[in-house]
N, C-alpha and C positions, 0 to 999 in steps of 0.2 A: 828831907834827908834822913831823918830818924826812921820813917816808915820803910825807906829803901834798905837801910842797914838791917832793920829787923827782918825783912823778907829774905835778904841775901843770907843772913845767919840761919834762917829757917831752912832754906834750901841746902845749905852746907850740912846742917844736921840731918836732913833727909838722906843725903848721899852717904854720910857716915853710918847712919843706922842701917841703910840698905846693904852696906858692905859687911855687916856683922854676921857672925856665924849663927848656926841653928840654936846654939845655947842661949843667945840673947832673945831669939824669936820665941822661945818657950816661956820667957818671962813677960811677954807682952800681954796686955789685957785683951779680952774679946772685943770685937768690933761693936760699934753702936749703930743706930739708925735703922730705918725700915728697909726691907727688901725692895729693890727697884729704885732706890733713892741715890742721888749723886750730889756731892758737894762740889761746886764750881768756885774756885778761888780766883777772883778777878775784880779789879776795881770797878766802882760804880759807873764811871764814864764809859768804859769799854762794855760793861754789861748792858747798858742802855743803848749802846751804839751798834755798829755793824758786826763787830766780833761777837757780842752777846747774841745777836740775831742768828748768826751762823751756828753758834753752839745750840741754841734752842731749836732751830730748824732741823738739826740732826739728832741730838740726844732726846729731844722731847717731841719728835715726829710721831704721828699716829702709829700705834702698834698694828701691824697688818693682820687681817683676817679675824677681827673682833667685831661683834655686832654693834657695839657702841664705841665712840671715840675715846681712846685711852692713850696716854703718851708712853713711849718706850721706857722712859725714865722720868721720875719726878726730880726736878732740879732745885737746888737750894744755893743761891748766890751768897758768898761770904767774901768780904774785902780782905786783902792781904793783912791789913792791920788788925782785923777782927778774927783772924784764923788762929784761935786759941786752942788750948788742950781739949776743950769740949768737942771741937770739930775734928781734931787730929785723929781721934779714934774711930771716925766714921768708916764704914765699909768700903765706900767708893769715893775717891777724891781726884778731881782734875784740877791741877794748878797751872795757871797762866803766869809765867814769870816774864813780864814785858819790861825791858830796860835797855837804854842805849848802850850800856856797858856789857851786855851779853856778848861774849866772845865766841861761843860755840852754839849757835842756834840748833835746836833739835828737840826730839821727844824722848823722854826716858820713861820706861815702864818698870814699875817696882812693886814688890809684894811685901806685906807685913812690915811696914816702916814704923808706925806708931801703935799698931794693934794687929790682931790676926783673927781670921783670914782677911787681909786688906789688899785692895787694889789702889795704887797711886800712879797717876799719869801726870808727868810734869812737862809742860810745853814752854820752851824758852825761846824768846825772839827779841830782836832789838826794837821792834815797833809793832803797833797793833796790825798794820797791813801785813807785815811779815808773819805775824802769828796767825792771821786769817789764812794766808797761803799755806803755811805749815799744817794747820788743822785740816784744810780741804784736801791736801795731798795725802794725808795719812788717816783720813776718816774711817776707812774700812778697818784698819788695824785698831784704832781707838775703840770703835764700836764692838769689834770682836773680842777685845781684851775685857771690856766691861761685861759683855754678855757671858764670857767664859768664867769670869770671877763669880757672877751670880749663880751660874750653873754649877760650878765646883762646890760652892757652899751647900747647895741642895744635895749633891752627890755625896759629899762628906757626911752629912747628917743621915742620908739614906743608908750608908755603909755602917755608921756608928749604931744606928737603931734598926738594923736590917732584920727582916723576917726571912730567915734562910730557907724555910720550907717552900716559900713561893719561888725562889730562884731554883730550887731543886726541881720543882714541877715544870718550870719552863725549860730548864736544861735537858730534862728527860725528853722533851719533844723536839727541840731544835739544836741542842749542843752548846747553848750558852744562855745568858739571861741578864736583864737589868738587875740593879739592886733595889729591892722594894723595902721601904721603911715600915715599921709597925703602924697599924691602922689600915693597911691594904689587906683585902681578903680575896681568896679564890672564889669566884662566882660560877665559873663554868670551865670544864676541861674535856676536850675530845681528842681524837688522834691528831688533829691538825689545827685546833683552835683553842685558845685559852683567853679567859676574861678575868682580869684582876682589878679590883676597884676599892677606893676609899669613899664610902657613901656616908654622908652626913645629912642632917635634916634638910638643909637648903642647898647642898652642893654635892656634886659627884666628880671625882677625879679618877678616870678610868684608863686602863691599859689593855689593849688587845695584842695578842701574839698569834700569828697564824702562818701557815706555809702552804705552798702549792708547787707543782712541778714546773721547773724552768723550761722555757721554750727556746728554740734555736736563735730567735731574734726578737727584738722589740719588747724585752721584758720590763723595761723601765720607762716606757712611754706613759704619758698621762692617761691615755685611753685604757691601756692595759692594766695599770695600777688601780684605776677607779673601777673598772669592770670586775676585777677580782675582789676588791674591797666590798662592792655592793653585794656580790654573790655571798660572801662570807657573812656579812651583817644581816642580810635577809634570812639566812639559814640559822643564825645563832643569837641574834640580839632582838628579841621581840619588844614591841612597845607595850604600853599599859592596857591597850584595848585590842579586841579582835581585828585581824587584818591590818595591824600596824607593825612596823619594824624600822630599825635604824638604816639610813642610807646616806648618800652624799648629796648635799645641797647643790642645786644647779644655777641659782640666780647669780652666783659669782664663781667663775671658773677656777678650780684648784690650780695651784702652781707647783711645778716640780723643778728642783735644782739639785745638782750633784755635789755632794759634800765628801771631803776627805778629812777625817777626824781621828787623830791618834792611832793611825795605822789601819783604820777601817774606811771603806768607801761605801756610800749608800746614796740612794735617791730619796731626797726629802720632799714630801708632799704636804702642802698646807691647804686647808679649805674649811668648809663648814659642813657639819653633819646635821641632819634633820630626821624626823620620824615620819615615815610615809603614812598619810591619812591622819596626822596629828600635828600639834603645833610646838613640839619640843625641838630644840636645836642648840648648837654651840660650835666652838672651834675645835679643830683636830689638827694634829701633825703626825706624819708617819715616816718611818725609815724602812726602805725596801732594799734588800741586799741578798747576795748569793749565800746559800748555806754551804757547809763543808762539802767539797767535791764538786760544787757547782750544779748539783742536780735539782736543788729546790730554791725557790725564792722565799725568803723569810721576811715578814713584815712585823715591825714593832710599832704600835700606834698609841699616842696619848690623846685623850679627849676630855673635855670639861663641860659640865652642865652646872651653871650657877646663876639662875635667873634673877636672884635678888642682889647680886654683887657684881662689882667690876671683875673682869675675868683675866686680866693680864697676869697677875701673880699666880692664880690657880693654874693657868696654862704653862707658865714658865716653870713652876714646880714640877708638874707632871711631865713636861717635855724634858726636863733635866734628868728625870728617871730613865727615860728611854735612851738618852745620851750615855748613860752609865753602862750600857750593854757590854758584856765581856764574854768571849768564848771561854768555856770551862778550862781548856788547856792553858790559856793565857793567864787566867786568874790563879791557877795552880802554880805556874812558873813564877808569877809575881810573889806569891806567898813564900815559895821556897827560897827566894833571894832575900827576903826580909830577915 
């Protein structure tokens, strides 16, 4: 009974804090925890049962298009009675409130409850079976909310520590740019291709931006996207040795999906890159979309090379940068409104 009272009080505090104005939010501490980590508040019996299996099967599923198996998120289970201040300031929290007294089952999505920038998802149901159904019916939004929270943190840091000279170089070529944080350097620039990269001793996080004339049809088919990609990379991204260059791996077929994100539409391609006649490789993700006036196709691509490390977070960081793309006019209008 005491545990239930404590948890209900906790949820009441959550609702109250979430309703506070921005003045309260500015007083919150910074979030804790590692990037890609999620606290799952759930009692032990459910965590070891079907509900916990459902959560692990979704949130800790294999991250797609990585050479080694890595989970989408690292999960940490905390019981409701153990959900103390130490865990409340974590970056990502999913709370399962399972109680026969729940009057309004549902899912609440909240930001900056106990820390900032924080993502809190509260799933309330009268039984574990009802919680499983609620979770399954809303899994796409749950996943996209967590992913966007991770992405927004990277974008915020990119803007805070931005190297504006890189955005200027990209904008000159295509009319807009992602936000590149310090550490990224311009490696190559032509009339239709730019290569920007953060190169460290054992890792490379790179971004390509290129453009080509739009065709009447089939601009965003997998075949067309990959054909143009391979042509640009062969011409602009040589390998370490003679007769080597970056290209698209063929042992796993790249995937294409169409995304609408904050007023922009683009074809998102995921796959593996490799070096022709060499043994280097890694994951990539690209966004292909029409340029101003629809005359050109613009491609903004993120790729990672980190043979000594897990690659999930490297790719998530670099992918977040290309998600920050803004047209120059939109960025100008946003600054004028601030």
